[in-house]
C-alpha positions as CSV (number, residue, x, y, z in Angstrom):
1,M,-65.6,-92.6,-92.7
2,V,-68.8,-93.1,-94.7
3,R,-70.1,-90.0,-96.5
4,I,-73.9,-89.7,-96.8
5,S,-75.5,-86.5,-98.1
6,N,-72.1,-84.7,-98.0
7,V,-71.8,-85.4,-94.3
8,D,-69.1,-87.7,-92.7
9,I,-70.9,-90.4,-90.7
10,P,-68.9,-92.1,-87.9
11,N,-67.9,-95.7,-88.7
12,N,-68.2,-97.1,-85.2
13,K,-71.9,-96.2,-84.6
14,N,-75.0,-98.2,-85.5
15,V,-76.5,-97.2,-88.9
16,S,-79.7,-95.9,-87.4
17,F,-77.9,-93.7,-84.9
18,A,-75.2,-92.6,-87.4
19,L,-77.8,-91.3,-89.8
20,T,-78.9,-88.7,-87.2
21,H,-75.6,-86.9,-87.8
22,V,-77.2,-85.5,-91.0
23,Y,-79.1,-82.3,-90.2
24,G,-82.8,-82.9,-90.8
25,I,-82.8,-86.6,-90.0
26,G,-83.9,-87.5,-86.5
27,H,-84.1,-90.9,-84.8
28,T,-87.6,-91.7,-86.2
29,R,-86.7,-90.9,-89.8
30,A,-83.4,-92.8,-89.6
31,Q,-85.2,-95.9,-88.2
32,G,-87.7,-95.6,-91.1
33,I,-85.0,-95.4,-93.7
34,V,-83.2,-98.4,-92.2
35,T,-86.3,-100.5,-92.1
36,K,-87.4,-99.5,-95.6
37,L,-84.1,-100.6,-97.0
38,N,-84.0,-103.8,-95.0
39,I,-80.7,-102.9,-93.3
40,V,-80.0,-104.4,-89.9
41,S,-80.1,-101.4,-87.5
42,Q,-77.4,-102.9,-85.3
43,K,-75.0,-102.9,-88.2
44,K,-72.1,-100.4,-87.9
45,A,-71.9,-97.6,-90.4
46,G,-68.4,-98.6,-91.4
47,D,-69.7,-102.1,-92.5
48,L,-72.1,-100.7,-95.0
49,T,-71.6,-101.8,-98.6
50,D,-71.4,-99.3,-101.5
51,I,-74.9,-100.5,-102.7
52,E,-76.4,-99.8,-99.3
53,I,-74.8,-96.4,-99.1
54,K,-76.2,-95.5,-102.6
55,A,-79.6,-96.7,-101.5
56,I,-79.5,-94.6,-98.3
57,N,-78.4,-91.5,-100.4
58,E,-81.3,-92.1,-102.8
59,E,-83.8,-92.4,-99.9
60,I,-82.5,-89.2,-98.2
61,K,-83.0,-87.3,-101.5
62,H,-86.7,-87.4,-100.8
63,F,-86.4,-85.2,-97.7
64,P,-85.0,-81.7,-97.3
65,V,-81.7,-82.0,-95.4
66,E,-78.6,-79.9,-94.6
67,G,-78.4,-76.6,-96.5
68,E,-81.8,-77.0,-98.2
69,L,-83.6,-77.4,-94.9
70,K,-81.7,-74.5,-93.3
71,R,-82.6,-72.3,-96.2
72,I,-86.3,-73.3,-95.9
73,E,-86.3,-72.6,-92.2
74,Q,-84.7,-69.1,-92.8
75,E,-87.3,-68.3,-95.4
76,I,-90.1,-69.1,-93.0
77,I,-88.5,-66.9,-90.3
78,N,-88.0,-64.0,-92.7
79,E,-91.6,-64.3,-94.0
80,D,-93.0,-64.3,-90.5
81,A,-91.0,-61.1,-89.7
82,R,-92.0,-59.5,-92.9
83,L,-95.7,-60.2,-92.3
84,G,-95.5,-58.9,-88.7
85,T,-96.9,-62.0,-87.1
86,Y,-96.4,-62.5,-83.4
87,R,-93.9,-65.3,-84.1
88,G,-92.0,-63.0,-86.4
89,L,-92.0,-60.1,-84.0
90,R,-90.3,-62.3,-81.4
91,R,-87.3,-62.4,-83.6
92,F,-86.6,-58.7,-83.2
93,K,-85.1,-59.1,-79.7
94,L,-87.5,-56.8,-78.0
95,P,-89.1,-57.2,-74.5
96,V,-91.8,-59.8,-74.3
97,N,-94.6,-58.3,-72.1
98,G,-95.3,-55.0,-73.9
99,Q,-92.9,-52.8,-72.0
100,R,-91.9,-49.4,-73.4
101,T,-88.7,-49.5,-75.4
102,R,-87.8,-45.8,-76.1
103,H,-85.6,-45.4,-73.0
104,N,-85.4,-48.8,-71.3
105,A,-85.1,-52.5,-72.2
106,R,-81.3,-52.4,-72.5
107,T,-81.0,-56.1,-71.5
108,C,-83.1,-57.2,-74.4
109,K,-81.9,-54.7,-77.0
110,G,-78.2,-55.1,-76.1
111,P,-75.5,-52.5,-75.4
112,V,-76.1,-48.8,-76.3
113,R,-75.0,-48.0,-79.8
114,K,-73.6,-44.5,-79.9
115,T,-74.0,-42.5,-83.1
116,V,-70.8,-40.9,-84.4
117,A,-71.3,-37.3,-85.6
118,N,-69.5,-36.1,-88.7
119,K,-65.9,-35.3,-87.9
120,K,-64.4,-32.1,-89.1
121,K,-61.7,-32.8,-91.7
122,A,-58.3,-31.4,-91.1
123,P,-57.4,-28.4,-93.2
124,K,-55.2,-29.2,-96.1
125,P,-51.6,-27.8,-95.8
126,K,-50.8,-25.0,-98.2
């Protein structure tokens, strides 16, 4: 298997399609990388030379992919929730149309969480 951006790429697929296995690279971006590097898009990923693989890796470094992209997306979500924007409030798993939530909305909020009172400790034996 060919390894690009720390992701194993299937050997038997076309290069442009195989690049989409990297998180953050879709069909359009994969086609753009292949055409920019003058690689035949019908070429199988297993037939790539080491020079072509290095060139693809260098080209992918210009884009946020994999863990870096996931971290950026998570930061955006947390920022929206912190600011209290509508988009951020949708992440709190509450009802959508403004219903009351003090007693109802169990479907959205999930199962009831019972609070456990302080248990009395057993007396120590003398």
